[in-house]
Every structure is written in structure tokens, then in C-alpha cells.
C-alpha positions in Angstrom: -6.7 7.4 110.3 -8.6 10.3 108.7 -12.4 10.0 108.8 -13.9 11.9 105.8 -16.9 14.1 106.3 -20.2 13.2 104.5 -20.3 14.3 100.9 -23.5 14.5 98.8 -23.6 13.0 95.3 -23.2 16.3 93.6 -20.1 17.1 95.7 -18.0 14.1 94.5 -15.4 16.2 92.6 -15.0 18.3 95.8 -14.7 15.2 97.9 -11.8 13.9 95.7 -9.9 17.2 96.1 -10.4 17.3 99.8 -9.2 13.7 100.1 -6.0 14.7 98.3 -5.5 17.7 100.6 -5.9 15.4 103.6 -3.4 12.9 102.2 -0.9 15.7 101.6 -1.3 17.0 105.1 -0.8 13.5 106.5 2.4 13.1 104.5 3.6 16.5 105.7 2.9 15.6 109.4 4.7 12.3 109.0 7.7 13.2 107.0 8.2 16.8 107.8 7.8 17.8 104.2 6.6 21.4 103.6 3.7 21.1 101.1 1.8 24.2 102.1 1.9 25.6 98.6 0.4 22.5 97.0 -2.3 22.4 99.8 -3.1 26.0 99.2 -3.5 25.5 95.5 -5.8 22.5 96.0 -7.8 24.5 98.6 -8.3 27.3 96.0 -9.7 24.7 93.6 -12.0 23.4 96.4 -13.3 26.9 97.1 -13.8 27.6 93.4 -15.8 24.3 92.9 -17.9 24.9 96.0 -18.8 28.4 94.7 -19.7 27.0 91.3 -21.8 24.1 92.7 -23.6 26.0 95.5 -24.4 29.0 93.2 -26.7 26.8 91.1 -28.2 24.2 93.5 -31.6 22.8 92.4 -34.4 22.8 94.9 -33.9 19.0 95.4 -30.2 19.6 96.1 -31.0 22.2 98.6 -33.3 19.7 100.3 -30.3 17.3 100.5 -28.1 20.1 102.0 -30.9 20.9 104.5 -30.8 17.2 105.6 -27.1 16.8 105.6 -26.0 14.5 108.4 -23.3 16.9 109.6 -25.6 20.0 109.6 -25.9 21.6 113.1 -29.2 20.9 114.9 -31.2 22.6 117.5 -29.1 21.6 120.5 -26.0 22.8 118.7 -27.5 26.3 118.4 -28.7 26.2 122.0 -25.2 25.5 123.2 -23.6 28.1 120.9 -26.1 31.0 121.3 -27.5 30.7 124.8 -26.2 30.6 128.3 -27.8 29.3 131.5 -30.1 27.1 129.5 -32.6 25.3 131.9 -34.6 22.7 130.0 -38.2 22.2 131.0 -39.9 18.8 130.4 -43.4 17.5 130.0 -46.7 18.9 128.9 -48.5 18.5 132.3 -51.1 16.4 130.5 -49.5 13.2 129.2 -45.7 13.0 129.2 -42.4 14.2 127.8 -41.5 14.4 124.1 -37.8 14.6 123.4 -38.3 15.8 119.8 -39.2 19.2 121.2 -36.5 21.0 123.2 -37.4 24.0 125.3 -36.7 26.0 128.4 -35.4 29.2 129.9 -32.1 30.7 128.9 -30.2 33.9 128.4 -29.5 35.3 125.0 -26.7 37.8 125.1 -27.6 38.5 128.7 -31.3 38.8 128.2 -33.7 36.2 129.6 -35.7 34.4 126.9 -37.6 31.2 126.3 -36.1 29.0 123.6 -38.1 26.2 121.8 -36.8 24.0 119.0 -37.0 20.6 117.3 -34.0 18.3 117.7 -33.3 15.5 115.1 -30.3 13.9 116.8 -26.8 13.4 115.3 -26.3 9.6 115.5 -28.4 6.5 115.7 -28.9 6.7 119.5 -29.8 10.3 119.6 -32.0 10.2 116.5 -34.1 7.4 118.1 -34.2 9.3 121.4 -35.5 12.5 119.6 -37.6 10.5 117.2 -35.8 12.2 114.2 -37.3 15.6 115.2 -40.9 14.4 114.7 -42.9 15.6 117.6 -45.9 13.9 119.2 -48.9 15.8 120.6 -47.2 16.2 124.0 -44.3 17.9 122.3 -46.6 20.6 120.9 -48.4 20.9 124.2 -45.1 21.4 125.9 -44.4 24.2 123.4 -47.8 25.8 124.3 -46.9 25.6 128.0 -43.5 27.3 127.4 -45.1 30.1 125.3 -47.7 30.7 128.1 -44.8 30.8 130.6 -43.0 33.3 128.4 -46.0 35.6 128.2 -46.6 35.4 132.0 -43.0 36.6 132.7 -42.8 39.0 129.7 -40.0 37.0 128.0 -39.4 36.9 124.3 -39.6 33.5 122.5 -37.0 32.3 120.1 -37.7 29.1 118.1 -35.6 26.8 116.0 -37.4 24.8 113.4 -36.0 21.5 112.0 -38.4 18.7 111.4 -39.7 16.6 108.5 -43.1 17.0 110.0 -45.2 15.9 113.0 -45.1 12.2 114.0 -47.9 10.4 112.1 -48.1 7.3 114.3 -51.4 5.8 115.6 -50.7 6.8 119.2 -50.0 10.4 118.2 -53.3 10.5 116.3 -55.2 9.0 119.2 -53.8 11.7 121.6 -55.0 14.5 119.3 -52.0 15.4 117.0 -54.0 17.7 114.7 -55.6 19.5 117.7 -52.2 19.9 119.4 -50.7 21.5 116.3 -53.6 23.8 115.8 -53.6 24.9 119.5 -49.9 25.6 119.3 -50.3 27.8 116.2 -53.1 29.6 118.0 -51.0 30.1 121.1 -48.1 31.5 119.0 -50.3 33.9 117.1 -51.9 35.1 120.4 -48.7 35.9 122.2 -48.1 39.4 123.5 -44.3 39.0 123.6 -41.9 39.0 120.7 -41.6 35.7 118.9 -38.8 35.2 116.4 -38.5 31.9 114.5 -35.7 30.5 112.4 -35.8 27.5 110.0 -32.4 25.9 110.4 -32.9 22.7 108.4 -36.2 21.3 107.3 -39.5 23.0 107.9 -42.1 20.3 107.2 -45.8 21.0 107.1 -47.9 21.9 110.2 -45.3 20.2 112.4 -43.0 23.1 111.5 -45.4 26.0 111.4 -46.7 25.1 114.9 -43.6 26.8 116.4 -42.9 29.2 113.4 -45.6 31.8 113.8 -43.1 34.5 114.5 -43.3 38.3 114.2 -40.2 37.6 112.2 -39.5 34.3 110.4 -35.9 33.7 109.5 -34.5 30.9 107.3 -31.0 29.7 106.6 -30.0 30.0 102.9 -30.0 26.3 102.2 -32.9 25.3 104.5 -36.3 24.2 103.1 -39.8 25.0 104.2 -42.9 23.4 102.6 -46.3 22.0 103.2 -45.1 18.5 102.4 -41.8 16.8 101.7 -40.8 16.3 98.1 -41.1 12.6 98.5 -44.6 12.9 99.9 -45.7 15.3 97.2 -44.3 12.9 94.5 -46.1 9.9 95.9 -49.4 11.8 96.1 -49.4 13.7 92.8 -47.4 11.3 90.5 -47.6 8.1 92.6 -43.9 7.7 91.9 -40.7 8.3 93.8 -38.9 9.0 90.6 -40.7 12.4 90.4 -39.1 13.7 93.7 -36.9 16.2 92.0 -39.8 17.6 90.0 -41.9 17.8 93.2 -39.2 19.8 94.9 -39.2 22.3 92.1 -43.0 22.6 92.2 -43.2 23.1 95.9 -41.1 26.3 95.8 -39.5 25.3 99.1 -36.3 27.3 99.0 -35.5 30.3 101.1 -35.2 32.4 98.0 -38.7 31.4 96.8 -40.2 31.9 100.2 -38.6 35.3 100.6 -40.1 36.4 97.3 -43.6 35.1 98.4 -43.1 36.9 101.8 -43.6 33.7 103.7 -40.3 34.5 105.4 -38.8 37.8 106.3 -35.1 37.1 105.9 -32.8 34.5 104.4 -29.5 34.2 106.4 -26.5 33.5 104.2 -24.7 30.2 105.0 -20.9 29.7 104.9 -19.5 28.5 101.5 -20.6 24.9 101.1 -23.4 24.9 103.7 -23.8 25.4 107.4 -22.0 22.2 108.3 -18.7 23.5 106.8 -18.3 26.3 109.3 -20.6 25.9 112.3 -19.1 28.9 114.2 -19.9 31.3 111.3 -23.4 29.9 111.0 -24.1 30.3 114.7 -22.7 33.8 114.6 -25.0 34.8 111.7 -28.1 33.3 113.2 -27.3 35.0 116.6 -26.8 38.4 114.9 -30.1 38.1 113.1 -31.9 37.1 116.3 -30.3 40.0 118.2 -31.1 42.6 115.4 -34.8 41.7 115.3 -35.1 41.3 119.0 -33.8 44.9 119.5 -36.5 46.1 117.1 -39.4 44.1 118.7 -38.6 44.4 122.4 -39.8 48.1 122.8 -43.1 47.4 121.1 -46.4 47.0 123.0 -47.7 43.5 123.5 -51.0 44.3 121.8 -49.2 45.7 118.8 -46.9 42.7 118.5 -49.9 40.4 118.6 -51.9 42.4 116.0 -49.0 42.7 113.6 -48.2 39.0 113.9 -51.7 37.9 113.2 -52.1 40.3 110.3 -48.8 39.1 108.8 -50.0 35.5 108.6 -53.5 36.4 107.5 -52.0 38.3 104.5 -50.1 35.3 103.3 -51.4 34.0 100.0 -54.2 36.6 99.8 -55.1 37.6 96.3 -55.8 41.2 95.5 -58.3 41.5 92.7 -58.3 44.6 90.5 
């Protein structure tokens, strides 16, 4: 029996067409009927509707795409883009945090350190990885890996996908804010290339902790903001009904952030989002990593550090006439 992929509310017409396509393919397989022409016609309709819908996504709809349950997560990128991945665990202070994935790997033959936030793909893995929301030990693990990278002159590649740092009592007791601040400081101070990519959600300080890159990339339908639309609506309007308006006010899309120079490049996604063609998504992210890595690797460590710090200090600065 065919199991349908997840469709978002605004994709319902597309879901109906794809359901018909799957039914026709099932009939063809069972009865030997050649219905390729009809399937092709319906597929053209699907592609046309996808182009029309995804060309005018609202900020809130982009947030839904960024959170799509079928969207590839950190470990999917690690498996697709890196070889010889050796995960390293623990912060050497308190314990292990499964929300932050990190270790040594090879990227197209070059040794690197990779760090990312993993949300999980089903109930079991989401609970294991705490839905991608790291505790202090996760950020301190990231600091340890960055220090290791600098010691052995390895570039750092980071994959950002979190709704934010975990806000639990235990996390606060163990110094959540300090851990995030120290991770930001460690990233800004690195004398090796640091390239970051927002692959899904980039939420608040929990995201920027590992996103202080010389180059910050972002997938076309990812989001990156100081707070979630739901959180913003609850604070400013004290109403969950204002979530869509909050998403618009936050200017959280890749297109907005590229305009504001918060990110350096928006990576185009396959038609219909990253989840519809994972292989193409991995290829495009890998090409972007490789292109910027080739530009950064020859640069002196002091220059890398100075340019990175200056880049972030310039963000939001007003120039008065």
C-alpha cells in the first residue's frame, strides 16, 4: 500500500494530483496498462502548481517548509557530504548532548571538523536528540571541537537546524546563556575557516552559537530569526492568532536576510523544497561549501579571524550622514 508523503495545508491541490499519479502507477503495475502519457500529463500539472505555489510563499509558509517533517536534517547531510566521519562526544565538563552532532571527517578528501544540530526524524530520534534543542553541554562540546580544529589547522563546517537552545531549568542551572556566549566567542576567535549553513530553522542564540562563519549560507526555504514566529506573537500580541503577522515582521526568510547582509548566499532548493529531491539539495550545499572553502583555505589565520569579527560587528550598524 502506498504511503503518502507529508503535505502542508497550502499543498493540498498538489497532494490530490500526486495521489492520482500514484493510483495510476499502481494500476499500471497491476494490470500491465501503459498509462505513461496520462502520468506525464499529470506530472506536468504538479510541476506547474509547485512553481506557482513556491514562487509566492509567505514568510509563515516558508517557516512551515523549513520545519517539514520530511526535510533532510544534519545527519542526512553528514552521510551525504562527508566520509570517514568520526563522531566525538561529551564536553569534558558535564556530559554528552545528542542535539549537537560533531566530529572529524573528510569533505571531498580534505580533513575537516563538522558540527551540526540534529532534530531527529521520528518520535524515537526526536526525543533522543531533544528536537535539536541543545543544552549547555552541547554548546561546550562545540567549543571543544572548534578548539580541536584550530589546534590541527582544520576548517570547520557547521549545519544549523534548531528552534533554539533548550530552555529547561537544568539547562539554565548549568549556565545556558554563558555556554552560548562562549561558543559565539570561540567561533569569532577561530584562526581557521568557518563556513556555516542554515539548513532548516535557525532560532535565536541557539542557532548563532555555531553560525559565526566567515561565510554564512542558507537554503532558499530555511528561516533564521531572533525568535520563532509563535514566540514573537505571544510576546508582542499575546495571541497565537498573530503568528503569520509575526513571521512577516521578523523578516526571517533567506531573501530578506541576504538583502540585510546577515547571510552571504541563499542556496536554491529543488522545486517544492529540499525534501522533494534530497540528492540535489546535498549536491548544491556541497558545491557551496567547496567553492567557499577553496577561497578561504589559502588565507592567513589572522586575516580570517579579523574579517569574520568585522563582518559580524558591521551587522545592523547605522551610517549617519
